[in-house]
N, C-alpha and C positions, 0 to 999 in steps of 0.2 A: 574905923580907919585902918586898923591892923589887918582886918580881913580884905579890905579893898587893896591895901598895899601889897598883900601877898598875892592876890589875883593879878594885879598889874605886873608883878615880877614874872609870873608864868606867861602872861601875854607878851611881855617884852622879849622873853626867850623865843617865843614863836615868831615874833616880828624879826628878830635877829636871824633865825633860821630861814625865814622867807627871803630876807635880803641876800643871804648867802646862796639860796637856791636860785634867785633871779640872776645873780652873777654867774652861777653854773649854767643856767639856760642860755644866757647871752654868749658865754664861751662856747656852748654847743652849737649855737647858730653860726659862729665864726668857724668852728671845726667842720660843721656840715658843708659850709661853702668851700672850705679848702679841700675836703675829701671829695666833694662833687667835682671840682676842677681836676683833681688828680685822677679820679675814676673815669671821668669823661675822656681825659687824655689817653688813659690806658685802653678804653674802649675804641677810640679812634685809631690807636696804633694797631690793635688787634684786627679791626676791620680793614685797615690799610694793608696789613700783612696778607689777609685773605685776597684782597684785590690784586696785590702784586703777584701772589701765587697763581691767581686766575689768568693774569696777563701773560705770565711766563708759560703757562700751559697753553694759552691761546697761540702764542708764538710757536710752540712745539707742534701743535696740531696744524697750523698753517704751513709749517715746514714740511710735514708729512703730505699735505695736499699738493704742495708744489713739487715734491718728489714724484708723487703719483702722476701729476700733470706732465712732468718732463719724461717720465717713463712711457706714458701713453704716446706722447709726441714722437719719441725716439722709435718706438715700435712701428707706428704708422709711417714715419718718414723712411725707415728702413724698407718697409714693404713697398712704398711708393718708388724708391730707388730701384729695388729689385724688379718690380713690375715694369718700370719704364725701360730698363735694359732689355728685358725679355720681349716687350712690345716692339722695341726698336729692331731687335733681331728678327722677330716675326714679320714685321712690315718689310724689312729689307729682303727677306726670303720671298715674300709674296710678290714684290716688285720684280725680282729677278725671274721668278717663275712665269710671270705675265709676259716678260720680254722673250723668254724661251718659247712660250706658246706661239708667239708671232713668227718664230723661225720658219723660213720657207724650205729649208733643206731637211727632208724627212730623215735621211740617214744620220745627219748630225743630231737631230732631236732624239732619235732612238738611242743614241750612244749615251745620253745623260738623263733620259727620262726616268729610268728605274731608280737611279741614285736620288734624283729630286723627289720622286714619290715617297721613298723611304724617309728622306729628310723632312718632308712636309708632315708625314704621319708622326715621326718622332717629336717634331715641334708641337704638334697638336696634343700629343700625350703629355708633354711637359706642362700644358695648361689644364692639368687634371683637377681632381677634387681638392678643394681647399685653397688652390692657388688664387682664385678670385673671391675668396672669403676674407673679410677683415680679421686680422689677428688680434685686434684690440677693440673693445667696445668704447663708445663715447661717454657712457655713463660712469660716474664715480661711485663705485660700490662701497661708499663709506657713510656711516650714519652716526652722528654724535649723540650718544646716550647721556643726556644732561638731566634726565628726570630724577635720579637719586641725589644729584648735587642740589637741584632746585628744592627738593623735599628737605634736604639738610639745611639749606638756607632759610626756608620757611620755619623750620623747627629750631633755628638758632635762638637761644634764650638764656637768661641768667639762671644760675643754679644757686640755691640757698647754701651757704657755707656751713650753717649750723643746723644739725638735725638731731632730734631727740627720740626718733622712733626706735623700736627694738629691732633686733636682728630677725631675719626671716625664720620660719619653721623649716625643718628638713623636707625636701621635695619627696614626692611619691613616684616611684617608677611604675609606669603603666605596662603591665606584663602583656596585655593583649595587643599592644602596639609594638613591642620589641621583637626583633627577628634577626636572623642572619641569612646571607645569600652569598655563595662562593666564599671568598675571604673578606667579606664586608659585614659589618654589624650595624644595625639600626636600633637606636635606643630612644625612648620617649618617656617624658616625666611631666608632672604637674605639681602645683602647690596643694596642700591640704584644703579640703572644701571650705572649712570654717576660718581659714587664715585671712586676716585683713591687713597684714603687714606688707608694705610696698616692697617689691623685689625689683632690683635693677638688672640682674643677670644671673647666669648659672655657670658652674664650672664642672665639666664632665671629666672623669679620670678613668683610665684603664691601666691594668698591669701589663706585663710583657708577655703574657701567655704561658709563663713558666712559674707563676707564683711569686714573681719579683715585685719590686716597688711599683706603686701607682705613679702615673704621670698624667699631666693635663693634656687633653687632646682637643678640647673645645672650651672657649669662654665667650659667652654672648647672651642675647635675650631670647633666642629660640628655645623651644621645649622639645625639639626632635633633632637628632644628629645621626648621620651615617659616617662611619669610619671605615676607610678602605685601606688595603695594603696589609692586612693581618696575615698571620700564618694560617695555612690550611690545616684542618684536623687538629686544632689546638683549643684549649680551654682558657677563656679570658674572664676576669672579674671586672665589673664596672660599678661605679658609684657616682653620685652627683650631689652637689651642694649649691645653695642659693646665697646671694650676697646683696647688700645695699650699702648706703653710706655709713651705716652704723657698724657693720661687721659682716661676718660670714656665718651661715647656719651650720648645724651639725650635718654629717653625711646622711644620705638616704641609706636604706638597706642595700646590701651588696647583691648585684645580679651576676650569676655565673652562666656563661653562654658558650656554646660549642660551634666553631666554624665548620664548614663542610669538609668532608673527606675529599681529597684530590684524586678521584677515581673516575672510571668511565661508566659506572653504573647509572641507571636512570634515577631521577630524583623522585623520592617519595614525598607525599604532601600530607602535612598535618591539618586536620580539619578545624583548627581553632580559627576564629574570625580574623581576617586581615582587612583593614580599612581600605576602601578604594581611593579615597582622597586624603592626601596628607599635605600639611603645610610644607612648602619648599624651604630648605635650609638656606639661610643667607650665606653665600660663599665667603669664606675667610681663609687667611693663611694658616696652614697646619702648624702645630707646635712641635712637630717632629717631621723630619724629611721622609720618614717611612709611613706617615699617616696623612691621608688626603680627605678633606671634608667634601662630601658629594650630596646632591639632593636625595632626600629619602625616597625609598621605593619598597614595595611589598616584597617579602621573602619568607623563608621557612627555616626553622632550626629547632634543635632541642636545647632548652635552657632551664635552669632551676635556680631557686633561691634556697641556699643550704640552711639547714636548721642550726641555729645558735641564738645567742641573745639578740643579735641584730639581723638574723637571716631566717627566712621561712621556706618551706618546701613547696615547690610547684610541680614536682615530678609526678605525683599521684594524680593531680588535676589533669595534666596532659594525657596520662594514660587512660583516665576515665572518659576522655573525649572520643578516643578510638582505641579500644583494647586490642584490636587486630594489628596495630602498627607497632613495630619494634623501633622505638624512638632512637635508641643508641646506634642502630644500623642505618639510619637515614643518611644518604649521601647525595652529592650534587656534582654535576659536571662543571668544571672550570670553563668560563666563557668571558670574552672581552669584545668590546668595540673600540674604535679609535676615540681619543679624548680631545674635543675641541678646546677645552679649558687650558690645556697645557701646550697645544700645538702652535706652530708659527702662524702668524696672521695670514700668510699667503696660501695656506692649505685650504682646499675646498672639500666639503663633506657632503655625502649623499648616502642613500640606501641605509637609513637609520645609523649613520656614522660607521658603517662597515666598509664603504668605498671612499677612497681619497684620491685627489689629484692636486694640482698646484696651479696658480696663475702667474708664476714667475719662471724665468729661464734658469734661475739659480736653484741649487739644492735646498730643500726645506725639510725639516724633521717633524714627524708626528708620532705620538706614543699611544699605546693601548691604555685603557682605563684601569685594567687589573694588573697589579704587581705580583711577582712570584718570588718567594724566598726559600721554599722547600718543595721537594717532590719532582716528578717527571712531567714535562709539559711539551706538547707538540701542536703547532698550528701551521697553516699554509696560507699563502698569498697568491691569488690568481692575477696574472698580468692582463688586464682588460684593454689597455692601450699601450703601444710602444712605438714611438715615431723618432726618426732621426738619430738613432743609435745613442741614447743617453746612458748614464751609468747609475741606475737606482741602487740603493743599498738596503739590506734587510738584516735584522738582528735584534739585540736587546740593548737597553740603556738605563742609566739612572734617571731619576725624575728631573735632575738639573742639567741634563745634557745640553750642549749647544743646539739651538733650533735653526740657525741660519747657515749651516755648513753641512757637508756630506756626513752621514752617520759614520763614526769611527775616526773623525778628525781630532777629537779630544779623548781624554782618558776616561770619559763617562760612558762610552759606547763600545760594543763589540759587534762587528758587522762583516757581511760579505757584500762587496759591490760587484756588479756584473754588467757586461754589455752583450752584444749579440754573438760574440765569439768566445769569450773567456771570463774568468772571475778571479778576484783577489780577496783575501781576508785583511781587515784593517782594524787596528786599535791604537789610539794615541798617535794617529797619523803615520803608523808603521805598516807598510804593505808586505804581505807574505803569501806564499803558496799560490802562485799563479797556476790556474787550472783551465784546460781547454773545455769548451762547452758553455754556451751562453743562453740567452732567453729571447723569445719572440712573443708576439701577441698570442695569448692563449696559454702560455707556459704557466707552470705552478712552481713556486719556490717554497720549500718546507724548512721550518726552523725547529730543531729539537734541543730543548733546554733541559739538561739532566742535572738537577741540583743535588742529587744524591752522589753522583760521581763528579759533580762540579764541572761539567763539560758543556760545550755548545757545538752542534753539528748542523750542517746545511745540506739540502738536497734540491735538485732541479728535476721536475717531472718524476718524482719518487726515486730517483737515483742519487746516491750520496755524491756531493760535489766536493772533491778533495778529501784530505784527511780530517780528523777532529780539529775543528777550527781553533777553539780556545779551551784552556784548562784552568783549574784552580779558581773557578768563579765562586764568589761568596757575597751574600747581601741580597738586597731587593732589586729585582730586574723587571723592567716593563718591555713588552713587545714594541719594536720600533722600526720605522721605515723612513728613508729619505728619498725624495723624488723631485722632479721638476714638471713643467707643464706638458712635457711630451710623454708622460707616464701616468697611468691610472691603475691602481691595484685594489683588490677586494680581499678582506680578511675572511678566512674560513676557519672558525674556531669550533669547539665541541667535537673534535676529531679523536678517534681511538689512537 
């Protein structure tokens, strides 16, 4: 009896715990129902917010289509009005000439015949090339790129809020994939081969080229990045780390790389392998106004991993590839093309982005891809088309210059604008130094940016146009042009 009683006491405790556990489970059922309602309401609110944002964007895009529609109609109606007036004048002249031909008085006919013949020829010349060509196409050259958004919608999913995985291992810089070209640096990295820890992204850091503090220049999932807008002939240090929900990995080994010398010497090539195909970098906003993320491209440079506890030497490895090459003397010619990514939407590109024009009668701005902050730089722009006496402008600008106004209208650009008779210098909408001498089709405008003396000078057909245009220039400058549909220019870089 004593043993049974003792056993029943233990079982009674378990029954009591079970009753309390059942109460807890019933409370969990109630809590799950309440949390489900709350979570569902939150989900609906988030999706509704996305739908509202999409509807607002749809309204904005429709507004742009309507503006394009009105612009096309205005251009065509203006041409109809202009052509109707000219046709009325031509028809009137034809009817008058037919009446004169019927004149029976020979002497009276001869008195006015020469003037009428000249007038007929002049009127015919006015119907010259382009007069009977539509100024506007009927097509809407707009294409809605909704693929990335659709992909994001399809990938929309819940994220687990609690993760117990460890932090990633330090990434490994792939030396055979890293290179520089002009004042751009391309870096590539990967996770250690045996690492199984999930990585959500990477953080790439560069110093300022003078041994200063590191700063973030890229955050994302890609494993290759090109940083543009660096100083020429400078030594930069780069490092990368990985991260996931748990935390951030230690840094990789530090890579030290040298940008090209800004000279006119021919480029020497290192024979180490350069991959022909590289994954394209997803375009993102730079973390610094002086750094632009661009698609990766092959290039050449001298770079080393310095010897220390966290750095290894690559110098001897590169020399062993080709002992005849003096790596430290390797130089490259600075070169640029126009940049579609930063240009106004009305700019039209051709000739591998070396030639630009515009589909608007208003002035639009386009920048070069390469920025300059040190050294001596010269480039020319050939005038391939010049109609109806417009005022194109040429010069340099910051990356955030106004794109929908003439170059020099704001304080982010330093320019010379010119017509067929004279030119002016303009910065911050201030016009100075009117100079006789303009441009025509086939002319060449030269731009000399001397960042050693901090000056900007212009020339037309190799003759200096006016005095030194601007002084005390400092910072990062991009080649810049503003033009409208009556002008087409071609950039001539890589000039001595």
